[in-house]
Every structure is written in structure tokens, then in C-alpha cells.
C-alpha positions in Angstrom: 2.7 18.0 -27.2 4.9 16.5 -24.4 1.8 15.9 -22.3 0.0 14.2 -25.1 2.9 11.9 -25.8 3.3 11.1 -22.1 -0.4 10.3 -21.7 -0.3 8.1 -24.8 2.7 6.1 -23.5 1.2 5.7 -20.1 -2.2 4.5 -21.4 -0.6 2.2 -23.9 1.6 0.6 -21.2 -1.3 0.3 -18.9 -3.6 -1.2 -21.5 -0.9 -3.7 -22.6 -0.2 -4.9 -19.1 -3.9 -5.2 -18.3 -4.5 -7.3 -21.4 -1.5 -9.5 -20.4 -3.2 -9.9 -17.0 -0.2 -8.6 -15.1 -1.0 -8.0 -11.4 -1.5 -4.2 -10.9 -1.1 -4.0 -14.7 -2.4 -0.5 -15.1 0.0 0.8 -12.4 3.0 -1.1 -13.6 2.4 -0.7 -17.3 1.7 3.0 -16.9 4.9 3.4 -14.9 6.9 1.5 -17.6 5.3 3.6 -20.4 6.3 6.8 -18.7 9.8 5.5 -17.9 10.4 4.4 -21.5 9.3 7.8 -22.8 11.5 9.5 -20.2 14.6 7.6 -21.2 14.0 7.4 -25.0 12.5 10.8 -25.8 14.8 13.8 -26.0 12.2 15.9 -24.2 11.4 13.4 -21.4 7.9 13.1 -19.9 5.5 15.9 -19.0 6.0 17.1 -15.4 3.3 16.4 -13.0 2.4 19.4 -10.8 2.1 18.8 -7.0 -1.7 19.3 -6.9 -2.2 16.7 -9.7 0.3 14.3 -7.9 -1.7 14.8 -4.7 -5.0 13.9 -6.3 -3.4 10.9 -8.1 -2.0 9.6 -4.9 -5.3 10.1 -3.1 -7.1 8.1 -5.8 -4.5 5.4 -5.7 -4.8 5.2 -1.8 -8.5 5.0 -2.1 -8.3 2.2 -4.7 -5.8 0.2 -2.6 -7.7 0.9 0.7 -11.0 -0.2 -0.7 -9.6 -3.7 -1.3 -8.6 -4.2 2.4 -10.8 -6.7 4.3 -10.7 -8.6 7.5 -9.5 -11.6 5.6 -6.6 -9.7 4.1 -5.6 -8.3 7.5 -5.6 -11.8 9.0 -3.4 -13.0 6.2 -1.0 -10.1 6.7 -0.9 -10.8 10.4 0.2 -14.4 9.8 3.1 -13.1 7.7 4.0 -10.0 9.9 7.6 -11.1 10.6 8.4 -11.8 7.0 6.8 -8.6 5.8 8.6 -6.6 8.5 11.9 -8.1 7.5 11.3 -7.4 3.8 10.5 -3.7 4.6 13.7 -3.3 6.7 
């Protein structure tokens, strides 16, 4: 039951943020949905096992990596100092 409630909250948050055209809406809305359930529900969210987390991160990396182009790297290079400062 906890897994079903967690999945529902994540999917609702992701759907809402996508419909509102929030950048990275599925990611941010899903995180917000899980966070709300974790703080509001007495049971919290369903735990994600390490193998499932690994697969999810690999898919997320694939998704982000597939959007990188020469143009985006050129844009990043022109802002390297600012980005480095923000990371530190």
C-alpha cells in the first residue's frame, strides 16, 4: 500500500508540473510529490532499494546525457567561471 501511495504522489506531482510547463517538471514534481508524502503521511514513502535506485539514476543520466550537444558545451564553456563559482 505504501508503494502505491508513493507512486501515485510522484506521478501526480510529475504530471502537474509537466502541465504547468515547469522546466524539468517530471523530475521536480515527482520529487515534490514524494517529499510531501514523506512529510505528511505517518508511514512515509516506500523505500527504494539500491538496485532500483541504480537503474533510475542510470536512466536519468542517459536522459540528461542525450541532450548534450556541441552547442550546449560551447555555451557552458563561455560561462565556466560562473558555473565553477556556483558549484564551489
